[in-house]
C-alpha positions as a Markdown table, in Angstrom:
| # | Residue | x | y | z |
|---|---|---|---|---|
| 1 | Met | 57.7 | 37.8 | 4.1 |
| 2 | Thr | 60.3 | 35.0 | 3.3 |
| 3 | Asn | 61.1 | 33.1 | 6.5 |
| 4 | Pro | 64.8 | 32.1 | 6.5 |
| 5 | Lys | 64.1 | 29.3 | 9.0 |
| 6 | Ser | 61.5 | 27.7 | 6.7 |
| 7 | Asn | 63.2 | 28.5 | 3.4 |
| 8 | Leu | 59.8 | 29.3 | 1.9 |
| 9 | Gly | 59.2 | 31.9 | -0.7 |
| 10 | Thr | 56.5 | 34.6 | -0.5 |
| 11 | Arg | 54.1 | 32.7 | -2.8 |
| 12 | Gln | 54.5 | 29.4 | -0.8 |
| 13 | Met | 53.9 | 31.1 | 2.5 |
| 14 | Thr | 51.0 | 33.1 | 1.1 |
| 15 | Trp | 49.2 | 29.9 | 0.0 |
| 16 | Leu | 49.9 | 28.2 | 3.4 |
| 17 | Val | 48.4 | 31.3 | 5.2 |
| 18 | Ile | 45.4 | 31.2 | 2.8 |
| 19 | Leu | 45.0 | 27.5 | 3.7 |
| 20 | Arg | 45.2 | 28.3 | 7.4 |
| 21 | Val | 42.7 | 31.1 | 7.2 |
| 22 | Ala | 40.3 | 29.0 | 5.1 |
| 23 | Ile | 40.3 | 26.2 | 7.6 |
| 24 | Gly | 40.0 | 28.7 | 10.4 |
| 25 | Trp | 37.0 | 30.3 | 8.7 |
| 26 | His | 35.4 | 26.8 | 8.4 |
| 27 | Phe | 35.9 | 26.1 | 12.1 |
| 28 | Leu | 34.8 | 29.6 | 13.2 |
| 29 | Tyr | 31.6 | 29.5 | 11.0 |
| 30 | Glu | 30.6 | 26.0 | 12.2 |
| 31 | Gly | 31.2 | 27.1 | 15.9 |
| 32 | Leu | 29.2 | 30.4 | 15.5 |
| 33 | Val | 26.3 | 28.6 | 13.8 |
| 34 | Lys | 26.1 | 26.3 | 16.9 |
| 35 | Val | 26.6 | 29.1 | 19.4 |
| 36 | Phe | 23.8 | 31.2 | 18.0 |
| 37 | Asn | 21.3 | 28.4 | 17.6 |
| 38 | Pro | 19.9 | 27.6 | 21.0 |
| 39 | Ala | 18.2 | 24.5 | 19.6 |
| 40 | Trp | 21.4 | 23.0 | 18.5 |
| 41 | Ser | 22.6 | 19.9 | 20.4 |
| 42 | Pro | 25.2 | 17.3 | 19.7 |
| 43 | Phe | 22.8 | 14.6 | 20.9 |
| 44 | Gly | 21.7 | 13.4 | 17.4 |
| 45 | Tyr | 25.2 | 13.4 | 16.1 |
| 46 | Leu | 26.6 | 11.4 | 19.0 |
| 47 | Met | 23.7 | 8.9 | 19.0 |
| 48 | Asp | 24.2 | 8.4 | 15.2 |
| 49 | Ser | 27.8 | 7.3 | 15.9 |
| 50 | Lys | 29.0 | 4.0 | 14.4 |
| 51 | Gly | 32.2 | 2.0 | 14.6 |
| 52 | Ile | 34.5 | 1.0 | 17.4 |
| 53 | Met | 34.1 | 4.3 | 19.4 |
| 54 | Ala | 30.3 | 4.4 | 19.2 |
| 55 | Pro | 29.8 | 3.2 | 22.8 |
| 56 | Leu | 31.8 | 6.1 | 24.1 |
| 57 | Phe | 29.9 | 8.6 | 22.0 |
| 58 | His | 26.5 | 7.1 | 23.0 |
| 59 | Ala | 27.5 | 7.3 | 26.6 |
| 60 | Met | 28.3 | 11.0 | 26.2 |
| 61 | Ala | 24.9 | 11.6 | 24.7 |
| 62 | Ser | 23.1 | 9.6 | 27.4 |
| 63 | Asn | 24.4 | 11.7 | 30.3 |
| 64 | Pro | 22.8 | 15.1 | 30.4 |
| 65 | Thr | 25.8 | 16.7 | 32.3 |
| 66 | Val | 28.3 | 15.3 | 29.9 |
| 67 | Leu | 26.2 | 16.2 | 26.9 |
| 68 | Lys | 26.1 | 19.8 | 28.1 |
| 69 | Ala | 29.8 | 19.8 | 28.5 |
| 70 | Val | 30.4 | 18.3 | 25.1 |
| 71 | Asp | 28.0 | 20.9 | 23.6 |
| 72 | His | 30.0 | 23.8 | 25.1 |
| 73 | Met | 33.4 | 22.4 | 24.4 |
| 74 | Asn | 32.4 | 21.7 | 20.7 |
| 75 | Glu | 30.8 | 25.1 | 20.2 |
| 76 | Trp | 33.5 | 27.2 | 21.8 |
| 77 | Gly | 36.3 | 24.9 | 20.7 |
| 78 | Leu | 35.3 | 25.4 | 17.1 |
| 79 | Val | 35.1 | 29.2 | 17.7 |
| 80 | Leu | 38.4 | 29.5 | 19.5 |
| 81 | Ile | 40.2 | 27.2 | 17.1 |
| 82 | Gly | 38.7 | 29.2 | 14.2 |
| 83 | Leu | 39.7 | 32.5 | 15.6 |
| 84 | Gly | 43.2 | 31.2 | 16.3 |
| 85 | Leu | 43.7 | 30.1 | 12.8 |
| 86 | Val | 42.1 | 33.1 | 11.1 |
| 87 | Leu | 44.1 | 35.6 | 13.3 |
| 88 | Gly | 47.3 | 33.5 | 13.4 |
| 89 | Ile | 47.4 | 33.6 | 17.2 |
| 90 | Phe | 48.5 | 30.6 | 19.2 |
| 91 | Thr | 48.6 | 29.0 | 15.8 |
| 92 | Arg | 50.2 | 25.7 | 16.8 |
| 93 | Leu | 47.8 | 25.2 | 19.7 |
| 94 | Ser | 44.9 | 26.0 | 17.3 |
| 95 | Ile | 46.2 | 23.5 | 14.8 |
| 96 | Tyr | 46.7 | 20.7 | 17.2 |
| 97 | Ser | 43.4 | 21.4 | 18.9 |
| 98 | Gly | 41.7 | 21.4 | 15.5 |
| 99 | Met | 43.3 | 18.1 | 14.7 |
| 100 | Leu | 42.1 | 16.6 | 17.9 |
| 101 | Leu | 38.6 | 17.7 | 17.3 |
| 102 | Leu | 38.6 | 16.4 | 13.8 |
| 103 | Ala | 39.9 | 13.1 | 15.1 |
| 104 | Phe | 36.9 | 12.8 | 17.4 |
| 105 | Tyr | 34.6 | 13.7 | 14.4 |
| 106 | Tyr | 36.2 | 11.0 | 12.3 |
| 107 | Leu | 36.0 | 8.4 | 15.1 |
| 108 | Ser | 32.4 | 9.2 | 15.6 |
| 109 | His | 31.4 | 8.9 | 12.0 |
| 110 | Pro | 34.1 | 6.9 | 10.1 |
| 111 | Pro | 33.4 | 6.6 | 6.4 |
| 112 | Phe | 33.7 | 2.8 | 6.3 |
| 113 | Pro | 31.9 | 0.5 | 4.0 |
| 114 | Gly | 28.6 | -0.8 | 5.4 |
| 115 | Leu | 28.1 | 2.1 | 7.9 |
| 116 | Asn | 25.1 | 4.2 | 7.1 |
| 117 | Tyr | 24.2 | 7.4 | 9.0 |
| 118 | Ala | 21.0 | 9.2 | 9.6 |
| 119 | Leu | 22.6 | 12.5 | 8.6 |
| 120 | Pro | 23.1 | 12.8 | 4.8 |
| 121 | Ser | 26.6 | 13.0 | 3.5 |
| 122 | Glu | 27.8 | 15.2 | 0.6 |
| 123 | Gly | 29.0 | 12.2 | -1.4 |
| 124 | Ser | 30.3 | 8.7 | -1.3 |
| 125 | Tyr | 33.4 | 8.3 | 0.8 |
| 126 | Phe | 35.7 | 5.3 | 1.4 |
| 127 | Ile | 38.0 | 5.8 | 4.4 |
| 128 | Val | 39.1 | 9.3 | 3.3 |
| 129 | Asp | 36.5 | 12.1 | 3.7 |
| 130 | Lys | 36.6 | 15.8 | 4.1 |
| 131 | Val | 37.4 | 15.4 | 7.8 |
| 132 | Val | 40.5 | 13.4 | 6.9 |
| 133 | Ile | 41.6 | 15.9 | 4.3 |
| 134 | Glu | 41.2 | 18.9 | 6.7 |
| 135 | Phe | 43.1 | 16.9 | 9.3 |
| 136 | Ile | 46.0 | 16.3 | 6.9 |
| 137 | Ala | 45.9 | 20.0 | 5.8 |
| 138 | Leu | 46.3 | 21.0 | 9.5 |
| 139 | Gly | 49.1 | 18.5 | 9.8 |
| 140 | Val | 50.9 | 20.1 | 6.9 |
| 141 | Leu | 50.3 | 23.6 | 8.4 |
| 142 | Ser | 51.8 | 22.4 | 11.7 |
| 143 | Leu | 55.1 | 22.1 | 10.0 |
| 144 | Phe | 55.3 | 25.8 | 8.9 |
| 145 | Pro | 55.3 | 29.0 | 11.0 |
| 146 | Thr | 52.4 | 30.7 | 9.2 |
| 147 | Gly | 51.3 | 32.6 | 12.3 |
| 148 | Arg | 54.7 | 34.1 | 12.6 |
| 149 | Ala | 54.8 | 35.1 | 8.9 |
| 150 | Ile | 51.3 | 36.6 | 8.8 |
| 151 | Gly | 49.4 | 36.6 | 12.0 |
| 152 | Leu | 49.4 | 37.8 | 15.6 |
| 153 | Asp | 52.0 | 35.2 | 16.6 |
| 154 | Arg | 54.4 | 37.5 | 14.8 |
| 155 | Leu | 53.8 | 40.2 | 17.4 |
| 156 | Leu | 53.4 | 37.7 | 20.3 |
| 157 | Phe | 56.6 | 35.8 | 19.7 |
| 158 | Arg | 58.6 | 38.7 | 18.2 |
| 159 | Asn | 61.7 | 38.3 | 20.6 |
| 160 | Lys | 61.9 | 34.5 | 20.3 |
């Protein structure tokens, strides 16, 4: 399993793959929960947005057509990103798509002092929250070919 291009040992690559799968599982689970809950809507989350990007997120929530598109893109984006990470297929695309989605989540609900949200948080955050940590972890994963070590990318990109 050692990859000569990355100079990583088996244990290092194994832990990177575990990290990839764990983040993928989180994305997949969050997406499936939304897909299978017909009452779920991003409306409340978008309307609760604070910070510099709040007007954009409020506008998204205020337009029923845009809200429906955001709903589908969020649900299925989470599912597809999660599947890509868990299965190690189109890993780079999944990683960068996940980072983009996390950036939108962060910009919608930045953990800055003085901003209070209707949705309860899991603790007290100051600038760095779990979204930022997951974003950074995906950034680290983008530097390593984990899908080609253990994943369907290995089969897909076999000749390259």
